[in-house]
N, C-alpha and C positions, 0 to 999 in steps of 0.2 A: 623674684626670679622663679620660684617654685611654681607659681601659678602660670606663668607664661609657658613653661615647659609642658605642664599638664594640659593647658588649653591647646597647645600646638599638637600634642598627641591626640587629644580628642578630635581636633579638626581633621587630622590625617585619618583617624579611624572612621569618622563620619563620611569623609570623602571615599574611602574604600567601600563602606556600606552602600553609599549612593551608586557607586560604579557597579557593585554586585547587583543591585536592584535593576539598574538599567540593562545590564547584560541579561538578566533573567527575563525582563520584559521583551527584549529583542528576540530571545530564543522562543518565547511563547508566541510572539507575533509571527515569526518565521514558520513555526509549526502550524499555526492556524491557517496561514496563507497556503502552505503545502497541502493541508487537509482539504481546504476549499477548492484548490486546483484539481486535486485527485477526484473529489466528488463531481466537479464540473466535467472532467474528462470521462468519468464513468457514465454520467448521464448522457453525454454525447455519444459514447460508444453504444450504450443500450438503445438509444433512439435510432442510431444508424442500423444496428442489427435488426430492430423491429421494422424499420423501413425496408431493409433488404429482404426480410422474410415476407413482408406484405407484397413486395414487388414480385417475388418468385412464387407467391401463392401457396405458402406452406403454413396454414393456420394451426396445425398441430404443434409445430415448432414454436410458434408464438406463445402457446399456452405453457410451454416448459418454463421452469423457474429460471430466473436470470442469474441466480447465485450458483456458482459452480459447486459440484458435489465434493464432499470430503474424499480424500484419497482412499480411505479404507472402505467406503461404501461401494457396493456393486451396482451396476446398471441393471435395473430390473426389466427394462424394455428389450434389451439386446439378447438376453438369455445366454446360455453357455456356448452356443455355436459361434457367436460373434468373436469370443476370445480365441477359439480354436482356429478360425479363419484368418486371424491376423498374423502376419509374419513377424519374425523377431526384429527385422529391420524397421518395420513400421512402428513397432512398440518402442524401440530405442529412439526413434526420431521424435517421439512425443515426450520423452523424459527430459528434465531440465539439464542443461549443459552447465557443468561446474568448472571452475578454474582449477588447474592442477596445483597441487600443494608445492610450494617452493620454499625450501629452507636453506 
């Protein structure tokens, strides 16, 4: 009897381990698919932006880096007058909209 109880416990433990492994594999697969979809959508967006810029005839904009600048970096092309010309309403419209805290 002792062996049957022990083997039953081992089987249950092995079943739990197998379930954990399949859950981990499913999560990794989902993450991989999400990353692939994001890369595909980014490539499509960049191709569309490049086509739009080529259609409007703005070659200097096409030479600009496709990666957005960090928030802390200043735009060297615009200079200090661009920030002064911008109204507060325009600046706030570019800020991300957050959800209000609900407690």
